C-alpha positions as CSV (number, residue, x, y, z in Angstrom):
1,X,3.8,20.1,-19.0
2,X,0.7,19.8,-16.9
3,X,0.8,18.8,-13.3
4,X,-1.1,15.6,-14.0
5,X,1.4,14.5,-16.6
6,X,4.3,15.2,-14.3
7,X,2.7,13.1,-11.6
8,X,2.0,10.3,-14.1
9,X,5.7,10.1,-15.0
10,X,6.7,9.7,-11.4
11,X,7.0,6.1,-10.3
12,X,8.8,3.8,-7.9
13,X,10.4,0.4,-7.9
14,X,9.3,-2.4,-5.6
15,X,9.5,-6.2,-5.3
16,X,7.1,-8.5,-3.5
17,X,9.0,-10.3,-0.6
18,X,7.4,-13.7,-1.1
19,X,7.0,-16.2,-4.0
20,X,3.7,-15.9,-5.9
21,X,1.5,-18.7,-7.1
22,X,-0.3,-17.9,-10.3
23,X,-0.8,-18.9,-13.9
24,X,-0.4,-15.4,-15.4
25,X,3.0,-14.1,-16.3
26,X,4.4,-11.2,-14.3
27,X,7.6,-9.8,-12.8
28,X,7.6,-11.3,-9.2
29,X,9.3,-14.6,-8.2
30,X,6.7,-17.3,-8.6
31,X,6.0,-20.9,-7.6
32,X,4.3,-22.1,-10.8
33,X,6.4,-23.9,-13.4
34,X,6.6,-22.3,-16.8
35,X,8.5,-19.7,-18.7
36,X,10.9,-18.0,-16.3
37,X,14.6,-17.6,-15.3
38,X,14.6,-19.3,-11.9
39,X,15.8,-22.9,-12.2
40,X,13.4,-25.4,-10.5
41,X,14.8,-28.8,-11.5
42,X,14.7,-31.4,-14.2
43,X,11.8,-33.3,-15.8
44,X,11.5,-36.2,-18.2
45,X,11.2,-35.1,-21.8
46,X,8.0,-37.2,-22.2
47,X,6.4,-35.5,-19.2
48,X,7.4,-32.0,-20.4
49,X,7.9,-32.2,-24.2
50,X,10.0,-29.1,-24.8
51,X,13.2,-30.1,-26.6
52,X,14.4,-26.5,-26.5
53,X,15.3,-27.1,-22.8
54,X,17.0,-30.4,-23.3
55,X,20.1,-30.7,-21.1
56,X,22.4,-33.4,-22.6
57,X,25.0,-33.2,-19.8
58,X,22.4,-33.8,-17.1
59,X,20.8,-36.5,-19.2
60,X,24.1,-38.4,-19.6
61,X,24.9,-38.0,-15.9
62,X,21.5,-39.3,-14.8
63,X,21.5,-42.3,-17.2
64,X,25.0,-43.4,-16.1
65,X,23.8,-43.1,-12.4
66,X,20.4,-44.9,-12.8
67,X,21.0,-47.1,-15.9
68,X,17.9,-45.6,-17.5
69,X,17.6,-44.2,-21.0
70,X,15.7,-40.9,-20.3
71,X,16.1,-37.4,-21.7
72,X,16.0,-34.6,-19.1
73,X,14.8,-31.1,-19.7
74,X,15.2,-28.1,-17.5
75,X,12.1,-26.6,-15.7
76,X,11.8,-23.1,-14.5
77,X,9.7,-21.1,-12.1
78,X,7.4,-18.6,-13.9
79,X,7.3,-15.0,-12.6
80,X,3.8,-13.9,-11.7
81,X,1.9,-10.7,-11.0
82,X,0.5,-9.3,-7.7
83,X,-2.0,-6.6,-6.8
84,X,-1.3,-3.2,-5.2
85,X,-4.2,-1.9,-3.1
86,X,-4.7,1.6,-1.9
87,X,-6.8,2.0,1.2
88,X,-7.5,5.7,1.3
89,X,-8.8,7.5,4.5
90,X,-11.4,10.1,3.4
91,X,-12.4,11.0,7.0
92,X,-12.9,14.7,7.9
93,X,-9.5,15.0,9.6
94,X,-7.9,14.1,6.3
95,X,-9.2,17.3,4.7
96,X,-7.7,19.9,7.0
97,X,-4.4,21.7,7.7
98,X,-1.4,20.2,6.0
99,X,-3.3,17.0,5.0
100,X,-5.7,17.1,2.1
101,X,-7.3,15.0,-0.6
102,X,-5.0,16.3,-3.3
103,X,-2.0,14.7,-1.6
104,X,-4.0,11.5,-1.2
105,X,-5.0,11.6,-4.8
106,X,-1.4,12.2,-5.9
107,X,-0.2,9.2,-3.9
108,X,-3.0,7.0,-5.4
109,X,-2.0,8.0,-8.9
110,X,1.7,7.3,-8.2
111,X,0.9,3.8,-6.9
112,X,-1.5,3.0,-9.6
113,X,0.8,4.1,-12.4
114,X,3.8,2.1,-10.9
115,X,1.7,-1.0,-10.5
116,X,0.1,-1.0,-13.9
117,X,3.3,0.0,-15.6
118,X,5.0,-3.1,-14.1
119,X,2.2,-5.4,-15.2
120,X,0.5,-5.7,-11.8
121,X,-3.0,-4.9,-10.9
122,X,-4.2,-1.9,-8.9
123,X,-7.3,-1.7,-6.6
124,X,-8.7,1.1,-4.5
125,X,-10.8,1.1,-1.4
126,X,-11.9,4.4,0.3
127,X,-13.3,4.7,3.8
128,X,-14.4,7.1,6.5
129,X,-17.1,6.4,8.9
130,X,-18.1,3.6,6.5
131,X,-17.0,2.0,3.3
132,X,-17.0,4.6,0.4
133,X,-18.6,2.8,-2.5
134,X,-18.1,5.9,-4.6
135,X,-14.3,5.5,-4.1
136,X,-13.9,1.9,-4.8
137,X,-12.2,0.1,-7.7
138,X,-11.8,-3.6,-8.3
139,X,-8.2,-4.6,-9.2
140,X,-7.4,-3.7,-12.8
141,X,-4.6,-3.3,-15.3
142,X,-6.3,-0.6,-17.5
143,X,-3.8,2.2,-18.4
144,X,-6.4,4.9,-17.8
145,X,-7.1,3.9,-14.2
146,X,-4.3,6.0,-12.4
147,X,-6.0,9.3,-13.5
148,X,-9.5,7.9,-12.9
149,X,-8.6,6.7,-9.3
150,X,-7.0,10.1,-8.5
151,X,-10.0,12.0,-9.7
152,X,-12.3,9.7,-7.7
153,X,-10.5,10.9,-4.5
154,X,-10.4,14.6,-5.5
155,X,-14.1,14.6,-6.4
156,X,-15.2,12.6,-3.4
157,X,-18.0,14.1,-1.2
158,X,-17.2,15.1,2.3
159,X,-17.5,12.3,4.9
160,X,-21.1,11.9,6.1
161,X,-20.1,11.1,9.7
162,X,-17.3,11.2,12.2
163,X,-14.7,8.5,12.7
164,X,-13.0,5.8,10.6
165,X,-15.1,2.8,11.4
166,X,-15.1,2.0,7.7
167,X,-11.5,0.9,8.0
168,X,-12.5,-2.6,8.9
169,X,-15.0,-2.8,6.1
170,X,-12.4,-1.6,3.6
171,X,-9.9,-4.3,4.9
172,X,-12.6,-7.0,4.3
173,X,-12.9,-5.9,0.7
174,X,-9.3,-7.0,0.0
175,X,-9.4,-10.6,-1.1
176,X,-6.4,-10.8,-3.5
177,X,-4.2,-13.9,-3.0
178,X,-1.0,-11.8,-3.1
179,X,-1.0,-8.1,-2.5
180,X,0.9,-5.1,-1.2
181,X,-1.6,-2.9,0.7
182,X,-0.9,0.8,1.1
183,X,-2.9,2.1,4.1
184,X,-2.9,5.9,3.9
185,X,-4.3,7.9,6.8
186,X,-3.5,10.4,9.5
187,X,-4.3,7.6,12.0
188,X,-5.9,10.0,14.4
189,X,-8.2,7.3,15.7
190,X,-8.3,4.6,18.3
191,X,-5.2,2.4,18.2
192,X,-7.3,-0.7,18.9
193,X,-9.1,-0.1,15.5
194,X,-5.8,0.1,13.7
195,X,-4.7,-3.1,15.5
196,X,-7.8,-4.9,14.4
197,X,-7.3,-3.8,10.8
198,X,-3.7,-4.9,10.7
199,X,-4.8,-8.3,12.0
200,X,-7.3,-8.5,9.2
201,X,-4.5,-7.7,6.7
202,X,-1.9,-9.9,8.3
203,X,-1.6,-12.2,5.2
204,X,-0.5,-9.2,3.0
205,X,2.5,-6.9,2.9
206,X,1.1,-3.7,4.5
207,X,2.7,-0.3,4.0
208,X,1.2,2.3,6.3
209,X,1.6,5.9,5.0
210,X,1.1,8.2,8.1
211,X,0.3,11.9,7.6
212,X,1.3,13.8,10.7
213,X,-0.8,16.9,11.5
214,X,0.9,20.2,12.3
215,X,-2.2,21.8,13.9
216,X,-0.6,22.1,17.3
217,X,2.3,24.1,15.9
218,X,-0.2,26.7,14.5
219,X,-1.7,27.5,17.9
220,X,-0.6,30.8,19.5
221,X,2.3,30.6,21.9
222,X,0.8,33.4,24.1
223,X,-2.2,33.3,26.4
224,X,-5.5,34.3,24.8
225,X,-8.9,33.2,23.4
226,X,-8.7,30.8,20.5
227,X,-11.6,29.3,18.6
228,X,-11.2,25.5,18.0
229,X,-13.0,23.2,15.6
230,X,-13.1,19.4,15.9
231,X,-12.3,18.2,12.4
232,X,-14.4,15.0,12.8
233,X,-17.5,16.3,14.5
234,X,-17.4,19.9,13.3
235,X,-18.0,21.1,16.9
236,X,-16.7,24.6,17.6
237,X,-15.7,26.1,20.9
238,X,-13.6,28.8,22.4
239,X,-10.7,28.0,24.6
240,X,-8.4,30.2,26.7
241,X,-5.1,29.0,25.3
242,X,-2.1,28.9,27.5
243,X,1.5,27.7,26.7
244,X,0.9,24.8,29.2
245,X,-2.2,23.6,27.3
246,X,-0.3,23.7,24.0
247,X,2.5,21.8,25.5
248,X,0.1,19.2,26.9
249,X,-1.7,18.7,23.6
250,X,1.6,18.3,21.8
251,X,2.6,15.7,24.3
252,X,-0.7,13.9,23.8
253,X,-0.1,13.7,20.0
254,X,3.5,12.5,20.6
255,X,2.2,9.8,22.9
256,X,-0.4,8.7,20.4
257,X,2.1,8.3,17.6
258,X,4.4,6.5,19.9
259,X,1.6,4.0,20.6
260,X,0.9,3.8,16.9
261,X,4.5,3.0,16.2
262,X,4.5,0.2,18.8
263,X,1.3,-1.2,17.2
264,X,3.1,-1.3,13.8
265,X,6.1,-3.0,15.4
266,X,3.8,-5.7,16.9
267,X,2.6,-6.5,13.4
268,X,6.0,-6.2,11.8
269,X,5.1,-3.5,9.5
270,X,7.3,-0.4,8.8
271,X,5.4,2.9,8.3
272,X,6.2,5.9,6.2
273,X,5.8,9.1,8.1
274,X,5.2,12.3,6.0
275,X,3.8,15.8,6.3
276,X,3.4,16.4,2.6
277,X,3.4,14.7,-0.8
278,X,5.0,11.2,-1.0
279,X,7.4,10.9,-3.9
280,X,8.4,7.9,-6.0
281,X,11.9,8.2,-4.7
282,X,10.7,7.9,-1.1
283,X,8.8,4.8,-1.9
284,X,11.7,3.3,-3.8
285,X,14.0,4.0,-0.8
286,X,11.4,2.4,1.4
287,X,11.3,-0.9,-0.6
288,X,15.1,-0.9,-0.9
289,X,15.3,-0.6,2.9
290,X,17.0,2.8,2.8
291,X,16.0,5.6,5.2
């Protein structure tokens, strides 16, 4: 069995936490009246002529109470679909060390397969220093899209510039009425930029997937010259590495992710921290509220 087929079979279970308004049938609790399993009340048979849902007991009880001669039928809330969006960080720092585009592509394929398999739509918006038009996909239910979306990320060109300023542009591209937005990034950027993006996405259910770098752990523990390369700018320089510098850099990273966690808490979103591939079981546990 090929690796792609193995990934295609992996999926996760999820439920949208709010009621959905829509005319199309789906699997999430809806507000529209139609074919469903959630009782919404009674209606007059002449207003809703469906004798299959005639309730004689409710009809007799209502006629005895009101003195009328009406026939009542049951009304139900129709289940409706939503959209799952993947916002993929393709910046330069997402292509080094333990973080790479293959892991991002695998996660994209997993989300797309689970969404389309459940009858929902899937959309993709890639970003780096700007919006990546070559890694963008309008919401769709086409069965072939999971593999196509994953290949778009794997085959994406290197980021043309430093930074993730395209995050805000990608957030503006999401206009679905009801959506779960997966924001996948290493979040090695200004916290204010993340805060602005989360405010932009506040109407949606946001799931941040945070890839944590292990670069500091790879630095030598003894004193000596070490060549460093900035993953965003590509600038190289030599540094006399000492244990105290390694400790200070590690503390800086810990402080950054602590501020990031506080930012998520302010916006009432719960992140997924990972240093490798994200599995369907992990996402299922996340939506079920398990650790």
